[in-house]
Backbone as JSON, one array per atom type, in Angstrom:
{
  "sequence": "MGQCLFCQNEIREILTLQELFSFGKKVDGTVCRSCHAKLPRLAGRLCCPGCMRPQESAALCEDCRKWSRRYPQLPIAHQACYSYSGIVKDWLQRYKFQGDYRLAGVFAADLQAFQKEHPGALFLPLPIACASFEQRGFSQCEEMLKQAGIRYVQLLSNNHAGEKQSEKNRQERLATAQPFSVLPEHKKYIQQEMILFDDVYTTGRTLYHAKALLHRHGFRSVHSITIAR",
  "N": [[1.13, -1.33, 0.0], [0.04, 2.64, -0.67], [0.63, 6.01, -0.73], [-2.36, 7.6, -2.62], [-1.25, 9.54, -5.37], [-2.58, 11.65, -5.98], [-5.13, 11.91, -4.37], [-4.0, 11.69, -1.69], [-4.6, 10.16, 0.11], [-4.41, 7.2, 1.04], [-3.98, 4.48, -0.26], [-5.43, 1.63, -0.32], [-5.57, -1.57, -1.5], [-7.37, -3.01, -3.07], [-8.43, -6.07, -5.14], [-9.11, -7.83, -7.79], [-10.8, -10.63, -9.29], [-9.48, -10.94, -11.87], [-6.75, -10.06, -10.94], [-6.8, -11.17, -8.56], [-6.33, -14.14, -9.05], [-4.24, -14.06, -11.3], [-0.84, -14.54, -12.54], [1.06, -13.32, -12.34], [3.42, -10.47, -11.22], [2.45, -8.14, -9.17], [2.05, -4.97, -9.4], [2.61, -2.3, -7.2], [0.53, 0.28, -7.14], [0.06, 3.45, -8.0], [-1.8, 5.18, -7.78], [-5.18, 5.96, -6.63], [-7.82, 3.18, -6.56], [-10.54, 5.46, -7.06], [-10.09, 7.95, -7.72], [-8.93, 7.06, -9.85], [-10.36, 6.33, -11.33], [-11.58, 8.48, -12.11], [-10.15, 9.53, -14.16], [-10.1, 11.77, -16.8], [-10.42, 10.09, -19.77], [-9.66, 10.14, -23.11], [-9.68, 7.44, -24.7], [-12.21, 5.96, -27.02], [-14.29, 8.38, -27.15], [-15.0, 9.91, -29.41], [-13.51, 11.73, -31.66], [-11.34, 14.69, -33.04], [-8.75, 13.07, -35.34], [-6.98, 13.8, -35.69], [-5.54, 16.03, -33.66], [-6.84, 14.63, -31.39], [-8.89, 15.89, -30.47], [-11.24, 16.22, -28.47], [-15.07, 15.68, -30.07], [-17.65, 16.54, -32.34], [-17.65, 14.71, -34.86], [-15.59, 12.93, -37.0], [-14.55, 13.78, -38.56], [-11.04, 15.22, -39.54], [-10.25, 18.48, -37.62], [-10.76, 21.87, -37.36], [-8.62, 23.31, -36.92], [-6.82, 21.52, -37.43], [-7.11, 20.85, -40.19], [-5.93, 23.31, -40.98], [-2.8, 23.33, -40.28], [-3.1, 21.06, -41.59], [-2.82, 22.02, -44.77], [-0.39, 23.61, -44.13], [1.01, 22.04, -43.54], [1.45, 19.95, -45.59], [3.64, 18.04, -46.33], [3.47, 16.72, -44.01], [2.04, 13.97, -41.42], [-0.36, 14.34, -40.44], [-1.73, 13.78, -37.38], [-1.63, 12.53, -33.9], [-1.22, 11.8, -30.62], [-3.1, 11.6, -27.8], [-3.52, 11.18, -24.09], [-5.64, 11.77, -21.94], [-8.54, 14.05, -21.29], [-7.85, 17.73, -20.91], [-8.15, 18.68, -18.01], [-9.8, 18.39, -14.72], [-8.52, 16.38, -12.48], [-6.89, 15.83, -13.92], [-5.7, 17.91, -15.52], [-4.93, 19.69, -12.39], [-3.21, 17.83, -11.32], [-0.82, 18.84, -13.43], [-0.2, 21.38, -12.92], [0.63, 21.02, -10.28], [2.34, 19.2, -10.66], [3.94, 20.6, -12.73], [3.87, 23.39, -12.29], [4.57, 23.79, -9.51], [6.57, 22.1, -9.28], [6.16, 20.15, -8.63], [7.49, 16.86, -7.57], [7.12, 13.95, -7.5], [5.37, 12.9, -8.86], [5.94, 12.62, -11.26], [5.37, 9.8, -12.01], [3.02, 9.44, -12.58], [1.8, 8.61, -14.66], [2.73, 6.68, -16.19], [1.95, 4.05, -16.95], [0.43, 4.59, -18.64], [2.73, 5.7, -20.77], [4.18, 3.23, -20.92], [2.41, 2.02, -22.24], [1.78, 2.37, -24.68], [4.38, 2.39, -25.76], [4.18, -0.17, -26.38], [3.15, -0.21, -28.2], [4.41, 0.7, -29.91], [7.34, -0.57, -30.55], [9.52, -0.17, -31.77], [10.53, 1.77, -31.63], [11.83, 5.23, -30.94], [12.01, 6.88, -27.38], [11.45, 10.84, -27.78], [11.8, 13.23, -25.92], [10.17, 16.67, -25.88], [12.31, 19.34, -26.09], [12.77, 21.63, -22.98], [12.99, 25.56, -22.54], [15.67, 27.01, -20.97], [15.96, 29.0, -19.77], [13.5, 27.97, -18.12], [13.72, 25.46, -17.29], [15.76, 26.38, -15.09], [14.64, 27.8, -13.63], [12.86, 25.56, -12.64], [14.12, 23.42, -12.64], [14.55, 21.06, -13.04], [13.52, 18.34, -16.37], [10.25, 18.12, -17.52], [9.03, 16.15, -18.9], [11.26, 14.71, -20.01], [11.92, 13.11, -17.4], [9.68, 12.14, -16.83], [9.71, 9.91, -18.27], [11.96, 8.53, -17.54], [10.58, 7.72, -15.58], [8.91, 5.91, -16.13], [10.48, 3.96, -17.19], [11.15, 4.2, -19.1], [13.45, 4.22, -22.28], [14.96, 6.82, -23.93], [15.79, 9.41, -26.18], [17.7, 12.75, -26.85], [17.63, 14.66, -29.45], [17.14, 17.6, -29.7], [17.31, 21.29, -28.93], [16.3, 23.63, -26.95], [15.98, 27.26, -27.94], [14.31, 28.54, -26.8], [13.74, 32.43, -25.66], [11.91, 33.77, -24.63], [8.95, 34.97, -23.71], [7.2, 32.0, -21.62], [5.59, 30.03, -22.85], [2.86, 29.03, -21.47], [2.56, 31.26, -20.43], [1.35, 32.66, -22.77], [-1.28, 33.78, -24.41], [-3.82, 31.97, -27.22], [-3.11, 33.18, -29.71], [-0.8, 34.29, -29.45], [1.03, 31.8, -29.63], [0.39, 30.77, -31.16], [1.55, 32.39, -32.97], [4.09, 32.03, -32.26], [8.24, 31.53, -32.95], [10.29, 29.0, -34.75], [11.61, 27.42, -31.77], [13.12, 25.35, -31.99], [16.33, 24.06, -32.49], [17.87, 21.04, -34.07], [20.63, 18.91, -33.14], [23.72, 18.15, -33.78], [24.02, 14.76, -33.63], [22.1, 13.75, -34.31], [22.29, 12.63, -36.94], [22.64, 9.91, -36.46], [19.99, 8.92, -36.02], [18.61, 8.68, -37.94], [17.41, 7.4, -39.58], [15.57, 5.74, -37.81], [12.78, 5.56, -36.07], [10.59, 7.92, -34.39], [9.23, 8.89, -31.1], [7.75, 11.88, -30.69], [7.44, 12.91, -27.13], [5.31, 14.91, -25.27], [3.64, 17.27, -21.98], [1.33, 18.63, -22.34], [-0.97, 19.1, -25.42], [-1.79, 21.68, -26.69], [-2.77, 23.89, -28.83], [-0.9, 22.91, -30.74], [0.83, 24.37, -31.94], [4.19, 23.8, -30.9], [4.6, 21.47, -30.95], [4.36, 20.91, -34.02], [6.29, 22.96, -34.88], [8.65, 21.26, -33.76], [8.34, 18.59, -35.15], [8.04, 19.22, -38.12], [10.78, 20.46, -38.22], [12.54, 18.48, -37.48], [11.4, 16.48, -40.2], [12.57, 17.86, -42.01], [15.03, 17.92, -41.2], [15.76, 15.06, -42.5], [13.99, 13.11, -41.12], [11.35, 10.2, -41.7], [9.56, 8.82, -39.88], [7.53, 10.21, -37.11], [6.04, 10.31, -34.6], [3.93, 11.34, -32.13], [3.06, 12.04, -28.78], [0.77, 13.15, -26.43], [0.08, 13.84, -22.82], [-2.3, 15.34, -22.12], [-4.43, 16.84, -23.73]],
  "CA": [[-0.08, -0.26, 0.04], [0.94, 3.79, -0.57], [-0.29, 6.91, -0.65], [-2.74, 7.89, -3.44], [-0.43, 10.87, -5.38], [-3.9, 13.12, -6.81], [-5.95, 12.45, -3.23], [-3.2, 11.76, -0.98], [-5.5, 8.99, 0.81], [-3.95, 5.56, 1.91], [-4.4, 3.34, -1.54], [-6.46, 0.08, -0.09], [-5.74, -2.77, -2.75], [-9.21, -4.19, -3.45], [-7.67, -7.32, -5.92], [-10.49, -7.77, -9.27], [-10.82, -11.93, -9.3], [-8.33, -11.21, -12.7], [-5.86, -9.59, -10.6], [-6.23, -11.85, -7.61], [-5.5, -15.37, -10.28], [-2.93, -13.84, -11.95], [-0.01, -15.3, -11.84], [2.35, -12.02, -12.7], [3.44, -9.68, -10.1], [1.26, -7.64, -8.84], [2.73, -3.86, -9.41], [2.06, -1.57, -6.52], [0.19, 1.6, -7.6], [0.34, 4.82, -7.16], [-3.11, 6.36, -8.2], [-6.85, 4.99, -6.03], [-9.07, 3.23, -7.3], [-11.65, 6.22, -6.92], [-8.67, 8.87, -8.76], [-8.36, 6.32, -11.39], [-12.09, 6.38, -12.54], [-12.08, 9.83, -12.47], [-9.35, 10.34, -14.98], [-11.23, 11.85, -18.12], [-10.31, 9.93, -20.25], [-9.8, 10.11, -24.67], [-10.04, 6.96, -25.55], [-13.27, 5.67, -26.62], [-14.89, 8.94, -27.09], [-15.4, 10.69, -30.48], [-12.13, 13.08, -31.5], [-10.36, 14.49, -34.07], [-8.01, 11.99, -35.44], [-5.73, 14.85, -36.08], [-5.04, 16.04, -32.3], [-7.81, 14.63, -30.23], [-10.16, 17.07, -29.21], [-13.14, 15.98, -28.52], [-16.08, 17.07, -30.96], [-19.1, 15.64, -32.78], [-17.53, 14.31, -35.94], [-14.66, 11.62, -37.13], [-13.53, 14.35, -39.41], [-10.03, 16.58, -38.89], [-11.2, 19.55, -36.96], [-10.73, 22.65, -38.3], [-7.35, 23.87, -36.93], [-5.85, 20.37, -37.76], [-6.9, 20.94, -41.73], [-5.05, 24.0, -41.45], [-2.0, 22.0, -40.24], [-2.16, 19.97, -42.91], [-2.72, 23.15, -45.25], [0.45, 24.41, -43.64], [2.22, 20.78, -43.59], [1.12, 18.95, -46.42], [4.58, 17.02, -45.93], [3.7, 16.06, -43.12], [1.15, 13.5, -41.08], [-1.68, 15.28, -39.37], [-2.18, 12.6, -36.85], [-1.16, 12.72, -32.33], [-2.02, 10.5, -29.46], [-3.72, 12.06, -26.48], [-4.52, 9.8, -23.5], [-6.92, 12.38, -21.33], [-8.73, 15.68, -21.52], [-6.92, 18.12, -19.89], [-9.24, 18.71, -17.32], [-10.02, 17.92, -14.02], [-7.75, 15.82, -11.67], [-5.18, 16.08, -15.13], [-5.35, 19.4, -15.23], [-4.82, 19.98, -11.43], [-2.2, 17.42, -11.85], [0.36, 19.56, -14.15], [-0.54, 22.59, -11.6], [1.38, 20.67, -9.29], [4.09, 18.61, -10.91], [4.7, 21.42, -14.1], [4.14, 24.61, -12.3], [4.83, 24.01, -8.29], [7.46, 21.42, -8.96], [5.9, 18.65, -6.88], [8.19, 15.83, -8.3], [7.08, 12.62, -6.78], [3.93, 13.06, -9.46], [6.44, 12.56, -12.68], [5.46, 8.73, -12.0], [1.66, 9.36, -12.18], [0.9, 7.97, -15.96], [4.06, 5.99, -16.63], [1.28, 2.76, -17.72], [0.12, 4.92, -20.13], [3.23, 6.08, -22.01], [4.85, 2.6, -21.61], [1.41, 1.2, -23.23], [2.17, 3.25, -26.09], [5.93, 2.27, -25.81], [4.64, -1.09, -26.39], [2.55, -0.44, -29.51], [6.08, 1.23, -31.39], [8.13, -1.3, -29.53], [10.67, -0.6, -32.12], [10.27, 3.69, -31.53], [12.47, 5.86, -29.55], [10.87, 8.36, -27.4], [12.06, 11.94, -28.09], [10.82, 14.22, -25.3], [10.24, 18.16, -26.64], [12.81, 19.94, -24.25], [12.2, 23.18, -22.25], [13.7, 25.92, -22.18], [16.77, 27.13, -20.41], [15.18, 30.01, -18.27], [12.11, 26.65, -17.31], [15.14, 24.54, -16.62], [17.24, 26.63, -14.06], [13.65, 27.88, -12.54], [12.25, 24.57, -12.32], [14.96, 21.73, -12.41], [13.96, 19.62, -14.18], [12.46, 18.95, -17.68], [9.01, 17.2, -16.89], [8.94, 14.91, -19.96], [12.02, 13.28, -19.02], [11.6, 12.92, -15.49], [8.1, 11.5, -16.91], [10.13, 8.65, -19.04], [13.05, 8.23, -16.68], [9.79, 7.04, -13.89], [8.81, 4.88, -16.77], [11.82, 3.17, -17.38], [11.57, 4.3, -21.33], [14.87, 4.61, -23.38], [14.76, 8.09, -24.64], [17.21, 10.32, -26.42], [17.6, 14.31, -26.82], [17.69, 15.16, -30.32], [16.89, 19.02, -30.29], [17.37, 21.86, -28.2], [15.0, 25.47, -27.43], [16.3, 27.88, -28.2], [13.51, 30.28, -27.06], [14.74, 33.13, -24.41], [10.83, 34.88, -24.48], [7.87, 35.04, -22.62], [6.67, 30.9, -21.54], [4.19, 29.45, -23.77], [1.76, 29.08, -20.51], [1.88, 33.03, -20.23], [0.7, 33.42, -23.47], [-3.17, 33.51, -25.17], [-3.95, 31.11, -28.18], [-3.32, 33.95, -31.03], [0.08, 34.8, -28.93], [1.12, 30.6, -29.04], [0.37, 30.08, -32.74], [2.5, 33.27, -33.46], [5.27, 31.53, -31.61], [8.4, 31.82, -33.6], [10.78, 27.95, -34.13], [11.75, 28.11, -30.86], [14.23, 24.3, -31.88], [17.38, 23.33, -33.11], [18.95, 19.76, -34.44], [21.23, 18.72, -32.16], [24.16, 17.56, -33.97], [23.59, 13.52, -33.3], [20.77, 13.76, -34.75], [22.42, 11.97, -38.03], [22.78, 8.75, -36.7], [18.85, 7.92, -35.68], [17.54, 9.88, -39.27], [16.43, 6.25, -40.11], [14.99, 5.67, -36.54], [10.73, 6.01, -35.98], [10.41, 8.58, -33.39], [8.26, 9.17, -31.01], [7.63, 13.51, -29.97], [6.9, 13.37, -26.14], [5.63, 16.53, -24.44], [2.53, 16.8, -21.43], [0.22, 18.7, -22.85], [-1.11, 19.7, -26.4], [-2.71, 23.03, -26.82], [-2.75, 23.97, -30.51], [-0.42, 22.03, -31.66], [2.6, 24.44, -32.17], [5.48, 23.09, -30.45], [4.85, 19.83, -31.68], [4.33, 20.85, -35.68], [7.43, 23.41, -34.99], [9.64, 20.18, -34.23], [8.13, 17.75, -36.67], [8.69, 20.15, -39.1], [12.45, 20.52, -38.31], [12.76, 17.04, -37.92], [11.41, 16.42, -41.54], [13.27, 18.6, -43.21], [16.9, 17.29, -41.29], [15.7, 13.67, -42.76], [13.28, 11.58, -40.69], [10.79, 10.2, -41.74], [8.38, 8.92, -38.72], [7.96, 10.74, -36.74], [5.14, 10.35, -34.62], [3.56, 12.06, -31.38], [1.76, 11.74, -28.06], [0.68, 14.13, -24.75], [-0.23, 13.18, -21.74], [-3.56, 15.51, -21.96], [-5.4, 17.09, -24.67]],
  "C": [[0.95, 1.4, 0.43], [-0.2, 4.47, -0.39], [-0.81, 7.7, -1.93], [-2.02, 9.44, -4.39], [-1.34, 11.94, -5.94], [-4.03, 12.98, -5.16], [-5.13, 12.84, -1.91], [-3.51, 10.89, -0.24], [-4.56, 7.94, 0.65], [-4.45, 5.06, 0.65], [-4.81, 1.89, -0.72], [-6.87, -1.09, -1.72], [-7.16, -3.68, -2.03], [-8.97, -4.65, -4.56], [-9.06, -7.31, -6.73], [-9.67, -9.41, -9.36], [-9.78, -12.26, -10.78], [-7.06, -11.07, -11.63], [-5.06, -10.85, -9.04], [-5.62, -13.6, -8.12], [-4.42, -15.1, -11.5], [-1.72, -14.41, -11.55], [1.93, -14.3, -12.12], [2.1, -11.25, -11.39], [3.02, -8.63, -9.96], [2.24, -6.09, -8.16], [2.3, -2.96, -8.19], [1.65, 0.17, -7.24], [0.7, 2.71, -6.88], [-1.28, 5.98, -6.84], [-4.26, 5.32, -7.14], [-7.33, 4.74, -6.72], [-9.95, 4.5, -7.92], [-11.24, 7.3, -8.33], [-8.93, 7.85, -9.89], [-9.71, 6.68, -12.08], [-12.28, 7.66, -12.5], [-11.17, 10.91, -13.39], [-10.1, 10.96, -16.64], [-10.75, 11.76, -19.4], [-10.36, 10.25, -21.96], [-10.34, 8.87, -25.03], [-11.51, 6.45, -25.5], [-14.89, 6.58, -26.72], [-14.4, 9.61, -28.89], [-14.17, 12.22, -30.84], [-12.01, 13.18, -32.86], [-9.78, 14.01, -34.27], [-6.62, 12.38, -36.08], [-4.85, 15.54, -34.25], [-6.07, 15.93, -31.23], [-8.73, 15.15, -29.35], [-11.13, 15.99, -29.6], [-14.5, 16.29, -29.37], [-17.13, 15.87, -31.2], [-18.86, 14.99, -34.05], [-15.8, 13.1, -35.37], [-13.78, 12.67, -37.7], [-12.29, 14.86, -38.75], [-11.04, 18.04, -38.6], [-10.34, 20.55, -37.71], [-9.03, 23.6, -38.14], [-6.49, 22.76, -37.51], [-5.7, 20.21, -39.63], [-5.72, 22.46, -42.15], [-3.71, 23.96, -41.05], [-1.59, 21.88, -41.82], [-2.09, 21.21, -43.93], [-1.24, 23.58, -45.09], [1.81, 23.3, -43.66], [1.8, 19.95, -44.78], [2.56, 17.64, -46.38], [4.4, 16.39, -44.79], [1.9, 15.27, -42.26], [0.54, 14.0, -39.93], [-2.27, 13.92, -38.02], [-1.33, 12.87, -34.96], [-2.25, 11.75, -31.98], [-1.98, 11.07, -28.07], [-4.09, 11.5, -25.54], [-5.49, 10.41, -22.17], [-7.12, 13.7, -21.47], [-7.87, 16.24, -20.53], [-8.02, 19.16, -19.21], [-9.02, 18.13, -16.0], [-9.01, 17.53, -12.73], [-6.43, 16.01, -12.74], [-4.46, 16.99, -14.53], [-4.5, 20.21, -13.67], [-3.12, 19.32, -11.19], [-0.37, 18.15, -12.33], [0.53, 20.43, -13.28], [0.68, 21.87, -10.86], [2.24, 19.89, -9.49], [4.78, 19.64, -11.84], [5.06, 22.47, -13.27], [4.58, 24.39, -10.79], [5.73, 22.85, -8.39], [7.42, 20.23, -7.77], [6.34, 17.45, -8.33], [7.71, 14.45, -8.22], [5.37, 13.07, -8.71], [5.05, 12.95, -11.27], [6.12, 11.54, -12.86], [3.51, 8.39, -12.58], [1.06, 8.47, -13.88], [1.95, 7.22, -17.01], [3.4, 4.72, -17.48], [1.18, 3.3, -18.86], [1.43, 5.03, -21.27], [4.13, 4.01, -22.19], [3.7, 1.69, -22.67], [1.59, 1.43, -24.76], [3.02, 2.6, -26.87], [5.41, 0.81, -26.64], [3.32, -1.29, -28.29], [3.57, 0.0, -31.24], [6.95, 0.27, -30.77], [9.61, -1.22, -30.56], [11.54, 1.26, -32.05], [11.27, 4.29, -30.65], [12.03, 7.24, -29.18], [11.67, 9.69, -27.59], [11.28, 13.12, -27.13], [10.98, 15.59, -25.32], [11.66, 18.63, -25.07], [12.69, 21.57, -23.91], [13.13, 24.22, -22.61], [14.79, 26.56, -21.39], [16.83, 27.44, -19.05], [14.26, 28.87, -17.53], [12.89, 25.95, -16.41], [15.83, 25.04, -15.84], [15.72, 27.03, -13.25], [13.0, 26.28, -11.86], [13.2, 23.88, -12.01], [14.8, 20.63, -12.18], [13.35, 20.01, -15.37], [11.26, 17.83, -17.28], [8.49, 16.48, -17.76], [9.74, 14.26, -19.59], [12.21, 12.73, -18.2], [10.21, 11.57, -16.18], [8.39, 9.65, -17.67], [11.14, 8.73, -18.63], [11.75, 7.47, -15.59], [9.73, 5.52, -14.64], [9.55, 3.78, -17.26], [11.89, 3.14, -18.91], [12.76, 5.2, -21.82], [14.32, 6.06, -23.88], [15.91, 8.77, -25.29], [16.94, 11.52, -26.68], [18.1, 14.71, -28.41], [17.85, 17.0, -30.68], [17.4, 20.02, -28.73], [16.9, 23.16, -28.31], [15.7, 26.19, -27.1], [15.29, 29.1, -27.61], [13.94, 30.61, -25.98], [13.13, 33.64, -24.66], [9.95, 34.67, -23.78], [7.13, 33.31, -23.05], [5.22, 30.79, -22.43], [2.63, 29.22, -23.14], [1.16, 30.25, -20.29], [1.11, 33.62, -21.72], [-0.64, 32.9, -23.88], [-2.75, 32.42, -26.17], [-3.23, 31.85, -29.18], [-1.25, 33.56, -30.29], [0.99, 32.92, -29.42], [1.63, 30.54, -30.66], [1.35, 31.09, -33.69], [4.33, 32.83, -33.01], [6.78, 31.34, -33.07], [9.2, 30.24, -33.85], [12.01, 28.49, -33.15], [13.35, 26.4, -31.2], [15.45, 24.19, -33.05], [17.8, 22.11, -33.36], [19.98, 19.97, -34.13], [22.4, 17.73, -33.48], [24.56, 15.34, -34.72], [22.33, 13.13, -33.9], [21.09, 12.65, -36.04], [22.29, 10.28, -37.9], [21.43, 7.91, -36.06], [18.08, 8.64, -36.91], [16.81, 8.31, -39.6], [15.68, 5.73, -38.68], [13.53, 6.1, -36.34], [11.3, 6.21, -34.53], [9.42, 8.71, -32.78], [8.52, 10.62, -30.0], [6.95, 12.92, -28.71], [6.77, 14.49, -25.75], [4.58, 16.1, -23.13], [1.44, 17.28, -22.04], [-0.05, 19.26, -24.57], [-2.12, 20.74, -26.6], [-2.94, 23.58, -28.03], [-1.76, 24.03, -30.96], [1.08, 22.91, -32.09], [3.93, 24.88, -32.1], [5.76, 22.09, -31.08], [5.21, 20.21, -33.4], [5.56, 21.83, -35.93], [8.86, 22.01, -35.1], [9.3, 19.08, -35.24], [8.76, 18.4, -37.76], [10.31, 19.84, -39.43], [12.83, 19.08, -38.63], [12.39, 16.43, -39.52], [12.5, 16.75, -41.99], [14.69, 17.91, -42.76], [16.66, 15.84, -42.05], [14.96, 12.54, -42.19], [11.88, 12.05, -41.37], [9.24, 9.34, -41.77], [8.75, 8.86, -37.64], [6.35, 10.75, -36.32], [4.75, 11.23, -33.01], [2.45, 11.41, -30.48], [1.57, 12.69, -26.89], [0.08, 12.93, -24.18], [-2.24, 13.71, -21.9], [-3.53, 16.64, -23.12], [-6.59, 18.01, -24.23]]
}
């Protein structure tokens, strides 16, 4: 037993029949069943196939149609696990902005499941700017992958020196200039399937900056995933 990282209550394990009669090792949880049931999952909901925005249609949303016109060379497809609301929004506030490092492993199982769907791929966490790293003391995406035990490489540097994305409105985010540059070691990974990983998909601007840059440098198999949308 342990403490739920969402509600801080003690986790009291009540095994299901499947868990009770399974022969695998039971992994201690970090989220209680009550909080787990409150997670705003996107799986099973009608969403835009390009960005996972919940909607009433299975067609690309207007934003993704714009990205498609702007980047015709890129596949418009992204995966996200949860809606950016409720306890997921609270999690990001505590983890990313308040620096509660304990929360890095909350979504390890989701990342591991995605890795199993792409067994030959390498994760590439989107890097944060130097100013953010100095203030926060850690890269939130890299720490999440470490907690999940997922191998990753860092092939990008973030040269942004202005206002943080979280402090911008939608139009300001979309107008953000290319913040990334490719590191020299990228050349040995060009034939590798890559998975870009970020915490939240808001407008898509940051991810498409990264995807377009990698494509320009020869990468042809790049997927992306975020915890929230």
